[in-house]
PQR file with spaces between the fields and no chain letter, atoms N, CA, C, O and H, PARSE charges and radii, in Angstrom:
ATOM       1  N    MET     1      27.398  -25.476   16.006 -0.4000 1.5000
ATOM       2  CA   MET     1      26.799  -24.207   15.815 -0.0000 2.0000
ATOM       3  C    MET     1      27.260  -23.665   14.485  0.5500 1.7000
ATOM       4  O    MET     1      28.461  -23.692   14.216 -0.5500 1.4000
ATOM       5  N    GLU     2      26.373  -23.174   13.632 -0.4000 1.5000
ATOM       6  CA   GLU     2      26.748  -22.566   12.347 -0.0000 2.0000
ATOM       7  C    GLU     2      27.267  -21.167   12.575  0.5500 1.7000
ATOM       8  O    GLU     2      26.777  -20.435   13.435 -0.5500 1.4000
ATOM       9  H    GLU     2      25.398  -23.153   13.849  0.4000 1.0000
ATOM      10  N    LYS     3      28.252  -20.811   11.802 -0.4000 1.5000
ATOM      11  CA   LYS     3      28.771  -19.467   11.829 -0.0000 2.0000
ATOM      12  C    LYS     3      27.870  -18.608   10.922  0.5500 1.7000
ATOM      13  O    LYS     3      27.633  -18.930    9.758 -0.5500 1.4000
ATOM      14  H    LYS     3      28.650  -21.406   11.103  0.4000 1.0000
ATOM      15  N    MET     4      27.368  -17.477   11.520 -0.4000 1.5000
ATOM      16  CA   MET     4      26.513  -16.566   10.721 -0.0000 2.0000
ATOM      17  C    MET     4      27.375  -15.781    9.743  0.5500 1.7000
ATOM      18  O    MET     4      28.496  -15.396   10.075 -0.5500 1.4000
ATOM      19  H    MET     4      27.560  -17.215   12.466  0.4000 1.0000
ATOM      20  N    GLU     5      26.871  -15.546    8.563 -0.4000 1.5000
ATOM      21  CA   GLU     5      27.522  -14.838    7.551 -0.0000 2.0000
ATOM      22  C    GLU     5      27.541  -13.311    7.896  0.5500 1.7000
ATOM      23  O    GLU     5      26.561  -12.766    8.404 -0.5500 1.4000
ATOM      24  H    GLU     5      25.961  -15.859    8.294  0.4000 1.0000
ATOM      25  N    GLN     6      28.625  -12.687    7.615 -0.4000 1.5000
ATOM      26  CA   GLN     6      28.755  -11.263    7.960 -0.0000 2.0000
ATOM      27  C    GLN     6      28.355  -10.366    6.759  0.5500 1.7000
ATOM      28  O    GLN     6      28.581  -10.742    5.609 -0.5500 1.4000
ATOM      29  H    GLN     6      29.420  -13.129    7.202  0.4000 1.0000
ATOM      30  N    THR     7      27.784   -9.224    7.020 -0.4000 1.5000
ATOM      31  CA   THR     7      27.466   -8.278    5.930 -0.0000 2.0000
ATOM      32  C    THR     7      28.687   -7.591    5.517  0.5500 1.7000
ATOM      33  O    THR     7      29.692   -7.644    6.226 -0.5500 1.4000
ATOM      34  H    THR     7      27.602   -8.918    7.954  0.4000 1.0000
ATOM      35  N    ASN     8      28.661   -6.926    4.374 -0.4000 1.5000
ATOM      36  CA   ASN     8      29.831   -6.237    3.859 -0.0000 2.0000
ATOM      37  C    ASN     8      30.231   -5.108    4.767  0.5500 1.7000
ATOM      38  O    ASN     8      31.419   -4.832    4.933 -0.5500 1.4000
ATOM      39  H    ASN     8      27.845   -6.883    3.798  0.4000 1.0000
ATOM      40  N    SER     9      29.225   -4.427    5.379 -0.4000 1.5000
ATOM      41  CA   SER     9      29.578   -3.305    6.307 -0.0000 2.0000
ATOM      42  C    SER     9      30.275   -3.791    7.521  0.5500 1.7000
ATOM      43  O    SER     9      31.137   -3.073    8.027 -0.5500 1.4000
ATOM      44  H    SER     9      28.260   -4.651    5.244  0.4000 1.0000
ATOM      45  N    GLN    10      29.969   -4.992    8.057 -0.4000 1.5000
ATOM      46  CA   GLN    10      30.593   -5.512    9.199 -0.0000 2.0000
ATOM      47  C    GLN    10      32.013   -5.919    8.848  0.5500 1.7000
ATOM      48  O    GLN    10      32.914   -5.739    9.667 -0.5500 1.4000
ATOM      49  H    GLN    10      29.268   -5.575    7.646  0.4000 1.0000
ATOM      50  N    LYS    11      32.252   -6.480    7.621 -0.4000 1.5000
ATOM      51  CA   LYS    11      33.608   -6.814    7.207 -0.0000 2.0000
ATOM      52  C    LYS    11      34.455   -5.555    7.099  0.5500 1.7000
ATOM      53  O    LYS    11      35.608   -5.544    7.530 -0.5500 1.4000
ATOM      54  H    LYS    11      31.520   -6.627    6.956  0.4000 1.0000
ATOM      55  N    LYS    12      33.888   -4.482    6.520 -0.4000 1.5000
ATOM      56  CA   LYS    12      34.621   -3.241    6.341 -0.0000 2.0000
ATOM      57  C    LYS    12      34.973   -2.664    7.750  0.5500 1.7000
ATOM      58  O    LYS    12      36.072   -2.153    7.967 -0.5500 1.4000
ATOM      59  H    LYS    12      32.951   -4.491    6.170  0.4000 1.0000
ATOM      60  N    ASN    13      34.038   -2.763    8.656 -0.4000 1.5000
ATOM      61  CA   ASN    13      34.215   -2.217    9.974 -0.0000 2.0000
ATOM      62  C    ASN    13      35.361   -2.911   10.702  0.5500 1.7000
ATOM      63  O    ASN    13      36.167   -2.273   11.379 -0.5500 1.4000
ATOM      64  H    ASN    13      33.146   -3.178    8.480  0.4000 1.0000
ATOM      65  N    LYS    14      35.417   -4.286   10.542 -0.4000 1.5000
ATOM      66  CA   LYS    14      36.549   -5.000   11.154 -0.0000 2.0000
ATOM      67  C    LYS    14      37.861   -4.690   10.423  0.5500 1.7000
ATOM      68  O    LYS    14      38.912   -4.681   11.063 -0.5500 1.4000
ATOM      69  H    LYS    14      34.762   -4.804    9.992  0.4000 1.0000
ATOM      70  N    ALA    15      37.843   -4.443    9.136 -0.4000 1.5000
ATOM      71  CA   ALA    15      39.059   -4.136    8.428 -0.0000 2.0000
ATOM      72  C    ALA    15      39.592   -2.774    8.904  0.5500 1.7000
ATOM      73  O    ALA    15      40.804   -2.599    9.029 -0.5500 1.4000
ATOM      74  H    ALA    15      36.989   -4.450    8.616  0.4000 1.0000
ATOM      75  N    VAL    16      38.684   -1.798    9.172 -0.4000 1.5000
ATOM      76  CA   VAL    16      39.133   -0.449    9.661 -0.0000 2.0000
ATOM      77  C    VAL    16      39.713   -0.582   11.055  0.5500 1.7000
ATOM      78  O    VAL    16      40.717    0.053   11.378 -0.5500 1.4000
ATOM      79  H    VAL    16      37.699   -1.941    9.070  0.4000 1.0000
ATOM      80  N    LYS    17      39.069   -1.426   11.905 -0.4000 1.5000
ATOM      81  CA   LYS    17      39.600   -1.588   13.280 -0.0000 2.0000
ATOM      82  C    LYS    17      40.980   -2.329   13.267  0.5500 1.7000
ATOM      83  O    LYS    17      41.816   -2.086   14.138 -0.5500 1.4000
ATOM      84  H    LYS    17      38.254   -1.942   11.643  0.4000 1.0000
ATOM      85  N    LYS    18      41.199   -3.202   12.304 -0.4000 1.5000
ATOM      86  CA   LYS    18      42.450   -3.847   12.237 -0.0000 2.0000
ATOM      87  C    LYS    18      43.558   -2.908   11.822  0.5500 1.7000
ATOM      88  O    LYS    18      44.721   -3.100   12.176 -0.5500 1.4000
ATOM      89  H    LYS    18      40.521   -3.399   11.597  0.4000 1.0000
ATOM      90  N    GLN    19      43.199   -1.924   11.091 -0.4000 1.5000
ATOM      91  CA   GLN    19      44.167   -0.877   10.632 -0.0000 2.0000
ATOM      92  C    GLN    19      44.525    0.080   11.742  0.5500 1.7000
ATOM      93  O    GLN    19      45.423    0.908   11.593 -0.5500 1.4000
ATOM      94  H    GLN    19      42.254   -1.768   10.803  0.4000 1.0000
ATOM      95  N    GLY    20      43.800   -0.033   12.897 -0.4000 1.5000
ATOM      96  CA   GLY    20      44.086    0.904   13.987 -0.0000 2.0000
ATOM      97  C    GLY    20      43.454    2.300   13.868  0.5500 1.7000
ATOM      98  O    GLY    20      43.767    3.196   14.651 -0.5500 1.4000
ATOM      99  H    GLY    20      43.070   -0.706   13.019  0.4000 1.0000
ATOM     100  N    LYS    21      42.608    2.466   12.930 -0.4000 1.5000
ATOM     101  CA   LYS    21      41.935    3.795   12.760 -0.0000 2.0000
ATOM     102  C    LYS    21      40.643    3.840   13.536  0.5500 1.7000
ATOM     103  O    LYS    21      39.809    2.940   13.440 -0.5500 1.4000
ATOM     104  H    LYS    21      42.354    1.738   12.293  0.4000 1.0000
ATOM     105  N    ASP    22      40.488    4.892   14.300 -0.4000 1.5000
ATOM     106  CA   ASP    22      39.255    5.116   14.995 -0.0000 2.0000
ATOM     107  C    ASP    22      38.362    6.028   14.206  0.5500 1.7000
ATOM     108  O    ASP    22      38.773    7.103   13.769 -0.5500 1.4000
ATOM     109  H    ASP    22      41.165    5.623   14.378  0.4000 1.0000
ATOM     110  N    LEU    23      37.145    5.595   14.027 -0.4000 1.5000
ATOM     111  CA   LEU    23      36.190    6.435   13.223 -0.0000 2.0000
ATOM     112  C    LEU    23      35.590    7.474   14.115  0.5500 1.7000
ATOM     113  O    LEU    23      35.006    7.148   15.148 -0.5500 1.4000
ATOM     114  H    LEU    23      36.811    4.721   14.382  0.4000 1.0000
ATOM     115  N    VAL    24      35.720    8.701   13.741 -0.4000 1.5000
ATOM     116  CA   VAL    24      35.159    9.841   14.537 -0.0000 2.0000
ATOM     117  C    VAL    24      34.390   10.712   13.625  0.5500 1.7000
ATOM     118  O    VAL    24      34.857   11.031   12.531 -0.5500 1.4000
ATOM     119  H    VAL    24      36.195    8.965   12.902  0.4000 1.0000
ATOM     120  N    GLY    25      33.238   11.107   14.027 -0.4000 1.5000
ATOM     121  CA   GLY    25      32.451   12.070   13.284 -0.0000 2.0000
ATOM     122  C    GLY    25      31.124   11.627   13.006  0.5500 1.7000
ATOM     123  O    GLY    25      30.708   10.553   13.442 -0.5500 1.4000
ATOM     124  H    GLY    25      32.859   10.848   14.915  0.4000 1.0000
ATOM     125  N    SER    26      30.366   12.474   12.232 -0.4000 1.5000
ATOM     126  CA   SER    26      29.004   12.213   11.912 -0.0000 2.0000
ATOM     127  C    SER    26      28.809   12.459   10.398  0.5500 1.7000
ATOM     128  O    SER    26      29.614   13.149    9.772 -0.5500 1.4000
ATOM     129  H    SER    26      30.703   13.346   11.879  0.4000 1.0000
ATOM     130  N    VAL    27      27.828   11.938    9.866 -0.4000 1.5000
ATOM     131  CA   VAL    27      27.480   12.034    8.465 -0.0000 2.0000
ATOM     132  C    VAL    27      26.016   12.424    8.311  0.5500 1.7000
ATOM     133  O    VAL    27      25.167   11.962    9.072 -0.5500 1.4000
ATOM     134  H    VAL    27      27.174   11.378   10.374  0.4000 1.0000
ATOM     135  N    MET    28      25.718   13.270    7.335 -0.4000 1.5000
ATOM     136  CA   MET    28      24.337   13.676    7.008 -0.0000 2.0000
ATOM     137  C    MET    28      24.029   13.057    5.687  0.5500 1.7000
ATOM     138  O    MET    28      24.785   13.227    4.730 -0.5500 1.4000
ATOM     139  H    MET    28      26.408   13.646    6.717  0.4000 1.0000
ATOM     140  N    VAL    29      22.914   12.326    5.603 -0.4000 1.5000
ATOM     141  CA   VAL    29      22.460   11.707    4.342 -0.0000 2.0000
ATOM     142  C    VAL    29      21.229   12.459    3.933  0.5500 1.7000
ATOM     143  O    VAL    29      20.274   12.510    4.708 -0.5500 1.4000
ATOM     144  H    VAL    29      22.300   12.188    6.380  0.4000 1.0000
ATOM     145  N    LEU    30      21.194   13.040    2.771 -0.4000 1.5000
ATOM     146  CA   LEU    30      20.035   13.749    2.245 -0.0000 2.0000
ATOM     147  C    LEU    30      19.194   12.846    1.444  0.5500 1.7000
ATOM     148  O    LEU    30      19.670   12.273    0.464 -0.5500 1.4000
ATOM     149  H    LEU    30      21.970   12.998    2.142  0.4000 1.0000
ATOM     150  N    GLY    31      17.941   12.682    1.815 -0.4000 1.5000
ATOM     151  CA   GLY    31      16.973   11.859    1.057 -0.0000 2.0000
ATOM     152  C    GLY    31      16.900   10.478    1.725  0.5500 1.7000
ATOM     153  O    GLY    31      17.903    9.841    2.048 -0.5500 1.4000
ATOM     154  H    GLY    31      17.554   13.147    2.611  0.4000 1.0000
ATOM     155  N    SER    32      15.661   10.071    1.905 -0.4000 1.5000
ATOM     156  CA   SER    32      15.407    8.790    2.567 -0.0000 2.0000
ATOM     157  C    SER    32      14.742    7.849    1.666  0.5500 1.7000
ATOM     158  O    SER    32      13.810    7.154    2.070 -0.5500 1.4000
ATOM     159  H    SER    32      14.846   10.588    1.643  0.4000 1.0000
ATOM     160  N    GLY    33      15.183    7.792    0.449 -0.4000 1.5000
ATOM     161  CA   GLY    33      14.721    6.773   -0.496 -0.0000 2.0000
ATOM     162  C    GLY    33      15.482    5.506   -0.200  0.5500 1.7000
ATOM     163  O    GLY    33      16.089    5.377    0.863 -0.5500 1.4000
ATOM     164  H    GLY    33      15.940    8.356    0.121  0.4000 1.0000
ATOM     165  N    ILE    34      15.458    4.562   -1.135 -0.4000 1.5000
ATOM     166  CA   ILE    34      16.099    3.294   -0.939 -0.0000 2.0000
ATOM     167  C    ILE    34      17.575    3.517   -0.760  0.5500 1.7000
ATOM     168  O    ILE    34      18.166    2.979    0.176 -0.5500 1.4000
ATOM     169  H    ILE    34      14.965    4.667   -1.999  0.4000 1.0000
ATOM     170  N    ALA    35      18.189    4.288   -1.622 -0.4000 1.5000
ATOM     171  CA   ALA    35      19.670    4.452   -1.588 -0.0000 2.0000
ATOM     172  C    ALA    35      20.071    5.254   -0.345  0.5500 1.7000
ATOM     173  O    ALA    35      21.102    4.965    0.263 -0.5500 1.4000
ATOM     174  H    ALA    35      17.709    4.724   -2.383  0.4000 1.0000
ATOM     175  N    GLY    36      19.261    6.271    0.047 -0.4000 1.5000
ATOM     176  CA   GLY    36      19.611    7.022    1.255 -0.0000 2.0000
ATOM     177  C    GLY    36      19.518    6.194    2.519  0.5500 1.7000
ATOM     178  O    GLY    36      20.364    6.296    3.408 -0.5500 1.4000
ATOM     179  H    GLY    36      18.423    6.506   -0.447  0.4000 1.0000
ATOM     180  N    MET    37      18.452    5.348    2.593 -0.4000 1.5000
ATOM     181  CA   MET    37      18.336    4.516    3.785 -0.0000 2.0000
ATOM     182  C    MET    37      19.406    3.451    3.852  0.5500 1.7000
ATOM     183  O    MET    37      19.882    3.138    4.944 -0.5500 1.4000
ATOM     184  H    MET    37      17.765    5.265    1.871  0.4000 1.0000
ATOM     185  N    GLN    38      19.817    2.862    2.690 -0.4000 1.5000
ATOM     186  CA   GLN    38      20.876    1.883    2.700 -0.0000 2.0000
ATOM     187  C    GLN    38      22.226    2.546    3.067  0.5500 1.7000
ATOM     188  O    GLN    38      23.009    2.010    3.851 -0.5500 1.4000
ATOM     189  H    GLN    38      19.430    3.116    1.803  0.4000 1.0000
ATOM     190  N    SER    39      22.455    3.692    2.489 -0.4000 1.5000
ATOM     191  CA   SER    39      23.696    4.381    2.815 -0.0000 2.0000
ATOM     192  C    SER    39      23.764    4.745    4.320  0.5500 1.7000
ATOM     193  O    SER    39      24.820    4.633    4.944 -0.5500 1.4000
ATOM     194  H    SER    39      21.819    4.127    1.852  0.4000 1.0000
ATOM     195  N    ALA    40      22.627    5.180    4.884 -0.4000 1.5000
ATOM     196  CA   ALA    40      22.632    5.449    6.263 -0.0000 2.0000
ATOM     197  C    ALA    40      22.875    4.268    7.110  0.5500 1.7000
ATOM     198  O    ALA    40      23.611    4.369    8.091 -0.5500 1.4000
ATOM     199  H    ALA    40      21.770    5.271    4.377  0.4000 1.0000
ATOM     200  N    LEU    41      22.313    3.169    6.803 -0.4000 1.5000
ATOM     201  CA   LEU    41      22.547    1.902    7.519 -0.0000 2.0000
ATOM     202  C    LEU    41      23.983    1.500    7.395  0.5500 1.7000
ATOM     203  O    LEU    41      24.588    1.163    8.412 -0.5500 1.4000
ATOM     204  H    LEU    41      21.715    3.086    6.006  0.4000 1.0000
ATOM     205  N    ASP    42      24.571    1.509    6.240 -0.4000 1.5000
ATOM     206  CA   ASP    42      25.967    1.159    6.068 -0.0000 2.0000
ATOM     207  C    ASP    42      26.995    2.009    6.880  0.5500 1.7000
ATOM     208  O    ASP    42      27.961    1.531    7.476 -0.5500 1.4000
ATOM     209  H    ASP    42      24.080    1.783    5.413  0.4000 1.0000
ATOM     210  N    LEU    43      26.667    3.312    6.826 -0.4000 1.5000
ATOM     211  CA   LEU    43      27.500    4.211    7.529 -0.0000 2.0000
ATOM     212  C    LEU    43      27.391    4.016    9.051  0.5500 1.7000
ATOM     213  O    LEU    43      28.383    4.057    9.778 -0.5500 1.4000
ATOM     214  H    LEU    43      25.883    3.700    6.342  0.4000 1.0000
ATOM     215  N    ALA    44      26.144    3.804    9.499 -0.4000 1.5000
ATOM     216  CA   ALA    44      25.956    3.610   10.966 -0.0000 2.0000
ATOM     217  C    ALA    44      26.627    2.230   11.389  0.5500 1.7000
ATOM     218  O    ALA    44      27.182    2.132   12.484 -0.5500 1.4000
ATOM     219  H    ALA    44      25.338    3.770    8.908  0.4000 1.0000
ATOM     220  N    ASN    45      26.569    1.266   10.578 -0.4000 1.5000
ATOM     221  CA   ASN    45      27.229   -0.035   10.856 -0.0000 2.0000
ATOM     222  C    ASN    45      28.750    0.132   10.906  0.5500 1.7000
ATOM     223  O    ASN    45      29.453   -0.613   11.589 -0.5500 1.4000
ATOM     224  H    ASN    45      26.118    1.346    9.689  0.4000 1.0000
ATOM     225  N    SER    46      29.252    1.157   10.142 -0.4000 1.5000
ATOM     226  CA   SER    46      30.684    1.381   10.120 -0.0000 2.0000
ATOM     227  C    SER    46      31.190    2.208   11.328  0.5500 1.7000
ATOM     228  O    SER    46      32.392    2.354   11.549 -0.5500 1.4000
ATOM     229  H    SER    46      28.681    1.762    9.587  0.4000 1.0000
ATOM     230  N    GLY    47      30.234    2.732   12.082 -0.4000 1.5000
ATOM     231  CA   GLY    47      30.648    3.434   13.317 -0.0000 2.0000
ATOM     232  C    GLY    47      30.422    4.917   13.342  0.5500 1.7000
ATOM     233  O    GLY    47      30.782    5.605   14.297 -0.5500 1.4000
ATOM     234  H    GLY    47      29.257    2.614   11.902  0.4000 1.0000
ATOM     235  N    TYR    48      29.798    5.421   12.237 -0.4000 1.5000
ATOM     236  CA   TYR    48      29.521    6.875   12.203 -0.0000 2.0000
ATOM     237  C    TYR    48      28.217    7.121   12.819  0.5500 1.7000
ATOM     238  O    TYR    48      27.371    6.228   12.879 -0.5500 1.4000
ATOM     239  H    TYR    48      29.506    4.862   11.461  0.4000 1.0000
ATOM     240  N    TYR    49      28.012    8.365   13.304 -0.4000 1.5000
ATOM     241  CA   TYR    49      26.664    8.871   13.715 -0.0000 2.0000
ATOM     242  C    TYR    49      26.093    9.457   12.407  0.5500 1.7000
ATOM     243  O    TYR    49      26.746   10.212   11.688 -0.5500 1.4000
ATOM     244  H    TYR    49      28.700    9.090   13.256  0.4000 1.0000
ATOM     245  N    VAL    50      24.824    9.057   12.145 -0.4000 1.5000
ATOM     246  CA   VAL    50      24.168    9.343   10.907 -0.0000 2.0000
ATOM     247  C    VAL    50      22.912   10.173   11.196  0.5500 1.7000
ATOM     248  O    VAL    50      22.103    9.848   12.066 -0.5500 1.4000
ATOM     249  H    VAL    50      24.294    8.443   12.729  0.4000 1.0000
ATOM     250  N    TYR    51      22.785   11.292   10.402 -0.4000 1.5000
ATOM     251  CA   TYR    51      21.618   12.136   10.369 -0.0000 2.0000
ATOM     252  C    TYR    51      20.960   11.876    9.052  0.5500 1.7000
ATOM     253  O    TYR    51      21.585   12.081    8.011 -0.5500 1.4000
ATOM     254  H    TYR    51      23.442   11.556    9.696  0.4000 1.0000
ATOM     255  N    LEU    52      19.757   11.444    9.044 -0.4000 1.5000
ATOM     256  CA   LEU    52      19.045   11.218    7.792 -0.0000 2.0000
ATOM     257  C    LEU    52      17.929   12.241    7.617  0.5500 1.7000
ATOM     258  O    LEU    52      17.018   12.333    8.440 -0.5500 1.4000
ATOM     259  H    LEU    52      19.249   11.278    9.889  0.4000 1.0000
ATOM     260  N    LEU    53      18.013   12.992    6.553 -0.4000 1.5000
ATOM     261  CA   LEU    53      17.138   14.125    6.267 -0.0000 2.0000
ATOM     262  C    LEU    53      16.222   13.807    5.063  0.5500 1.7000
ATOM     263  O    LEU    53      16.648   13.235    4.059 -0.5500 1.4000
ATOM     264  H    LEU    53      18.753   12.917    5.885  0.4000 1.0000
ATOM     265  N    GLU    54      14.980   14.196    5.212 -0.4000 1.5000
ATOM     266  CA   GLU    54      14.006   14.054    4.123 -0.0000 2.0000
ATOM     267  C    GLU    54      13.177   15.248    4.089  0.5500 1.7000
ATOM     268  O    GLU    54      12.718   15.708    5.134 -0.5500 1.4000
ATOM     269  H    GLU    54      14.634   14.660    6.027  0.4000 1.0000
ATOM     270  N    ARG    55      12.942   15.811    2.894 -0.4000 1.5000
ATOM     271  CA   ARG    55      12.180   17.035    2.749 -0.0000 2.0000
ATOM     272  C    ARG    55      10.662   16.808    2.923  0.5500 1.7000
ATOM     273  O    ARG    55       9.960   17.733    3.330 -0.5500 1.4000
ATOM     274  H    ARG    55      13.315   15.437    2.044  0.4000 1.0000
ATOM     275  N    SER    56      10.146   15.616    2.630 -0.4000 1.5000
ATOM     276  CA   SER    56       8.701   15.350    2.779 -0.0000 2.0000
ATOM     277  C    SER    56       8.425   14.764    4.141  0.5500 1.7000
ATOM     278  O    SER    56       9.363   14.502    4.894 -0.5500 1.4000
ATOM     279  H    SER    56      10.717   14.864    2.299  0.4000 1.0000
ATOM     280  N    SER    57       7.199   14.554    4.475 -0.4000 1.5000
ATOM     281  CA   SER    57       6.823   13.981    5.813 -0.0000 2.0000
ATOM     282  C    SER    57       6.902   12.542    5.887  0.5500 1.7000
ATOM     283  O    SER    57       6.694   11.978    6.961 -0.5500 1.4000
ATOM     284  H    SER    57       6.437   14.766    3.863  0.4000 1.0000
ATOM     285  N    ALA    58       7.201   11.860    4.776 -0.4000 1.5000
ATOM     286  CA   ALA    58       7.270   10.401    4.758 -0.0000 2.0000
ATOM     287  C    ALA    58       8.549    9.910    4.150  0.5500 1.7000
ATOM     288  O    ALA    58       9.105   10.550    3.258 -0.5500 1.4000
ATOM     289  H    ALA    58       7.370   12.318    3.903  0.4000 1.0000
ATOM     290  N    ILE    59       9.027    8.771    4.626 -0.4000 1.5000
ATOM     291  CA   ILE    59      10.303    8.231    3.991 -0.0000 2.0000
ATOM     292  C    ILE    59       9.893    7.257    2.940  0.5500 1.7000
ATOM     293  O    ILE    59       8.740    6.843    2.823 -0.5500 1.4000
ATOM     294  H    ILE    59       8.575    8.252    5.351  0.4000 1.0000
ATOM     295  N    GLY    60      10.920    6.903    2.160 -0.4000 1.5000
ATOM     296  CA   GLY    60      10.716    5.880    1.096 -0.0000 2.0000
ATOM     297  C    GLY    60      10.896    6.395   -0.298  0.5500 1.7000
ATOM     298  O    GLY    60      11.014    5.600   -1.231 -0.5500 1.4000
ATOM     299  H    GLY    60      11.857    7.239    2.255  0.4000 1.0000
ATOM     300  N    GLY    61      10.921    7.705   -0.482 -0.4000 1.5000
ATOM     301  CA   GLY    61      11.120    8.270   -1.786 -0.0000 2.0000
ATOM     302  C    GLY    61      10.091    7.836   -2.791  0.5500 1.7000
ATOM     303  O    GLY    61       8.914    7.746   -2.442 -0.5500 1.4000
ATOM     304  H    GLY    61      10.825    8.350    0.276  0.4000 1.0000
ATOM     305  N    LEU    62      10.460    7.568   -3.998 -0.4000 1.5000
ATOM     306  CA   LEU    62       9.581    7.142   -4.989 -0.0000 2.0000
ATOM     307  C    LEU    62       9.011    5.670   -4.793  0.5500 1.7000
ATOM     308  O    LEU    62       7.999    5.283   -5.379 -0.5500 1.4000
ATOM     309  H    LEU    62      11.416    7.641   -4.282  0.4000 1.0000
ATOM     310  N    MET    63       9.696    4.941   -3.980 -0.4000 1.5000
ATOM     311  CA   MET    63       9.260    3.510   -3.655 -0.0000 2.0000
ATOM     312  C    MET    63       7.914    3.561   -2.990  0.5500 1.7000
ATOM     313  O    MET    63       7.115    2.642   -3.172 -0.5500 1.4000
ATOM     314  H    MET    63      10.518    5.255   -3.503  0.4000 1.0000
ATOM     315  N    SER    64       7.627    4.589   -2.230 -0.4000 1.5000
ATOM     316  CA   SER    64       6.338    4.621   -1.518 -0.0000 2.0000
ATOM     317  C    SER    64       5.170    4.875   -2.528  0.5500 1.7000
ATOM     318  O    SER    64       4.004    4.693   -2.177 -0.5500 1.4000
ATOM     319  H    SER    64       8.277    5.335   -2.082  0.4000 1.0000
ATOM     320  N    GLN    65       5.495    5.295   -3.782 -0.4000 1.5000
ATOM     321  CA   GLN    65       4.438    5.522   -4.757 -0.0000 2.0000
ATOM     322  C    GLN    65       4.212    4.333   -5.684  0.5500 1.7000
ATOM     323  O    GLN    65       3.225    4.289   -6.418 -0.5500 1.4000
ATOM     324  H    GLN    65       6.442    5.442   -4.068  0.4000 1.0000
ATOM     325  N    LEU    66       5.135    3.364   -5.645 -0.4000 1.5000
ATOM     326  CA   LEU    66       5.023    2.271   -6.520 -0.0000 2.0000
ATOM     327  C    LEU    66       3.842    1.263   -6.216  0.5500 1.7000
ATOM     328  O    LEU    66       3.516    0.427   -7.059 -0.5500 1.4000
ATOM     329  H    LEU    66       5.937    3.399   -5.049  0.4000 1.0000
ATOM     330  N    ASP    67       3.242    1.359   -5.051 -0.4000 1.5000
ATOM     331  CA   ASP    67       2.089    0.535   -4.737 -0.0000 2.0000
ATOM     332  C    ASP    67       0.933    0.892   -5.646  0.5500 1.7000
ATOM     333  O    ASP    67       0.103    0.034   -5.945 -0.5500 1.4000
ATOM     334  H    ASP    67       3.507    2.039   -4.366  0.4000 1.0000
ATOM     335  N    LYS    68       0.856    2.127   -6.093 -0.4000 1.5000
ATOM     336  CA   LYS    68      -0.236    2.549   -7.005 -0.0000 2.0000
ATOM     337  C    LYS    68       0.037    2.088   -8.401  0.5500 1.7000
ATOM     338  O    LYS    68      -0.889    1.764   -9.143 -0.5500 1.4000
ATOM     339  H    LYS    68       1.531    2.824   -5.851  0.4000 1.0000
ATOM     340  N    THR    69       1.358    2.050   -8.794 -0.4000 1.5000
ATOM     341  CA   THR    69       1.773    1.644  -10.111 -0.0000 2.0000
ATOM     342  C    THR    69       1.700    0.115  -10.278  0.5500 1.7000
ATOM     343  O    THR    69       1.172   -0.385  -11.271 -0.5500 1.4000
ATOM     344  H    THR    69       2.111    2.313   -8.190  0.4000 1.0000
ATOM     345  N    PHE    70       2.231   -0.601   -9.305 -0.4000 1.5000
ATOM     346  CA   PHE    70       2.243   -2.027   -9.355 -0.0000 2.0000
ATOM     347  C    PHE    70       1.475   -2.602   -8.142  0.5500 1.7000
ATOM     348  O    PHE    70       2.117   -3.019   -7.177 -0.5500 1.4000
ATOM     349  H    PHE    70       2.659   -0.194   -8.498  0.4000 1.0000
ATOM     350  N    PRO    71       0.131   -2.638   -8.155 -0.5600 1.5000
ATOM     351  CA   PRO    71      -0.579   -3.073   -6.990  0.2800 2.0000
ATOM     352  C    PRO    71      -0.507   -4.618   -6.887  0.5500 1.7000
ATOM     353  O    PRO    71      -1.002   -5.358   -7.738 -0.5500 1.4000
ATOM     354  N    THR    72       0.152   -5.051   -5.773 -0.4000 1.5000
ATOM     355  CA   THR    72       0.259   -6.451   -5.475 -0.0000 2.0000
ATOM     356  C    THR    72      -0.376   -6.872   -4.166  0.5500 1.7000
ATOM     357  O    THR    72      -0.356   -8.041   -3.779 -0.5500 1.4000
ATOM     358  H    THR    72       0.554   -4.450   -5.083  0.4000 1.0000
ATOM     359  N    ASN    73      -0.944   -5.869   -3.492 -0.4000 1.5000
ATOM     360  CA   ASN    73      -1.604   -6.111   -2.159 -0.0000 2.0000
ATOM     361  C    ASN    73      -0.575   -6.435   -1.127  0.5500 1.7000
ATOM     362  O    ASN    73      -0.926   -6.868   -0.029 -0.5500 1.4000
ATOM     363  H    ASN    73      -0.960   -4.919   -3.806  0.4000 1.0000
ATOM     364  N    ASP    74       0.758   -6.233   -1.449 -0.4000 1.5000
ATOM     365  CA   ASP    74       1.840   -6.357   -0.429 -0.0000 2.0000
ATOM     366  C    ASP    74       2.069   -5.002    0.140  0.5500 1.7000
ATOM     367  O    ASP    74       1.908   -3.994   -0.549 -0.5500 1.4000
ATOM     368  H    ASP    74       1.043   -5.882   -2.341  0.4000 1.0000
ATOM     369  N    CYS    75       2.450   -4.957    1.409 -0.4000 1.5000
ATOM     370  CA   CYS    75       2.724   -3.656    2.050 -0.0000 2.0000
ATOM     371  C    CYS    75       4.223   -3.317    1.706  0.5500 1.7000
ATOM     372  O    CYS    75       5.166   -4.020    2.072 -0.5500 1.4000
ATOM     373  H    CYS    75       2.581   -5.775    1.969  0.4000 1.0000
ATOM     374  N    ALA    76       4.338   -2.207    0.988 -0.4000 1.5000
ATOM     375  CA   ALA    76       5.708   -1.717    0.627 -0.0000 2.0000
ATOM     376  C    ALA    76       6.315   -0.815    1.676  0.5500 1.7000
ATOM     377  O    ALA    76       7.483   -0.444    1.563 -0.5500 1.4000
ATOM     378  H    ALA    76       3.573   -1.636    0.691  0.4000 1.0000
ATOM     379  N    MET    77       5.557   -0.454    2.692 -0.4000 1.5000
ATOM     380  CA   MET    77       6.061    0.469    3.679 -0.0000 2.0000
ATOM     381  C    MET    77       6.475   -0.199    4.863  0.5500 1.7000
ATOM     382  O    MET    77       6.932    0.444    5.808 -0.5500 1.4000
ATOM     383  H    MET    77       4.608   -0.755    2.783  0.4000 1.0000
């Protein structure tokens, strides 16, 4: 059986557990663009409760507008 490669956030989470620190608390991420979504995922994988806030009704930030700029017929959403 092959060993699956771990993501950076999983490695960091194991390092924190080895140090004996318990992660407690929650984090609020403002903006659900690419960076906001990735930050929210990394924090959630590290053990924090994450609240992701977006001022518009759709997520994706400017990425959701690139389909009009670079039409490739691929679904970006």
